[in-house]
C-alpha positions in Angstrom: -31.8 5.8 -100.4 -34.7 3.4 -100.9 -36.5 3.2 -104.2 -40.1 2.1 -104.6 -40.7 1.6 -108.3 -43.6 -0.3 -109.7 -43.6 -1.5 -113.3 -46.3 -3.3 -115.3 -43.9 -5.8 -116.9 -46.6 -7.5 -118.9 -48.0 -4.3 -120.4 -44.5 -3.2 -121.3 -43.7 -6.4 -123.1 -47.1 -6.3 -124.9 -46.4 -2.8 -126.1 -42.9 -3.8 -127.2 -44.3 -6.7 -129.2 -46.9 -4.4 -130.7 -44.3 -1.9 -131.8 -42.1 -4.5 -133.2 -44.9 -5.9 -135.4 -46.1 -2.4 -136.4 -42.6 -1.7 -137.6 -42.6 -5.0 -139.5 -39.5 -6.2 -137.6 -38.9 -9.9 -137.1 -37.4 -11.0 -133.8 -34.1 -11.6 -135.6 -34.0 -8.2 -137.2 -34.9 -6.5 -133.9 -32.0 -8.4 -132.2 -29.6 -7.3 -134.9 -30.6 -3.6 -134.6 -30.5 -3.8 -130.8 -27.2 -5.5 -130.8 -28.4 -8.5 -128.8 -28.8 -12.1 -129.7 -32.0 -13.6 -131.1 -32.5 -15.7 -127.9 -32.5 -12.5 -125.9 -35.5 -11.2 -127.9 -37.3 -14.5 -127.5 -36.7 -14.5 -123.7 -37.9 -10.9 -123.5 -41.1 -11.5 -125.4 -41.8 -14.7 -123.4 -41.2 -12.7 -120.2 -38.6 -15.1 -118.9 -36.9 -14.2 -115.7 -33.3 -15.2 -116.8 -32.7 -12.2 -119.1 -30.0 -9.5 -118.7 -31.1 -6.0 -117.9 -28.8 -4.6 -120.6 -30.7 -6.8 -123.2 -34.1 -5.5 -122.0 -32.8 -1.9 -122.2 -31.4 -2.4 -125.7 -34.7 -3.8 -127.0 -36.7 -1.0 -125.4 -34.5 1.7 -126.8 -34.8 0.4 -130.4 -38.6 0.3 -130.0 -38.8 3.9 -128.5 -39.8 2.7 -125.1 -36.7 3.9 -123.3 -34.7 7.0 -123.9 -31.0 7.2 -123.7 -29.5 10.1 -121.7 
């Protein structure tokens, strides 16, 4: 099975930052709620490539951008 998924990564990160700020969450507070380290949030918001997918998913779930099944 082949998947062809396109994702606007920059738009997703911008929306995540917007939601974090709207909810008045610091990066450290978001990290604590998501169960990731502060550096993970920094890497995500700077769109760095060396970030674990589980960190991205945890951040997106907290911000309501990814639903858990």
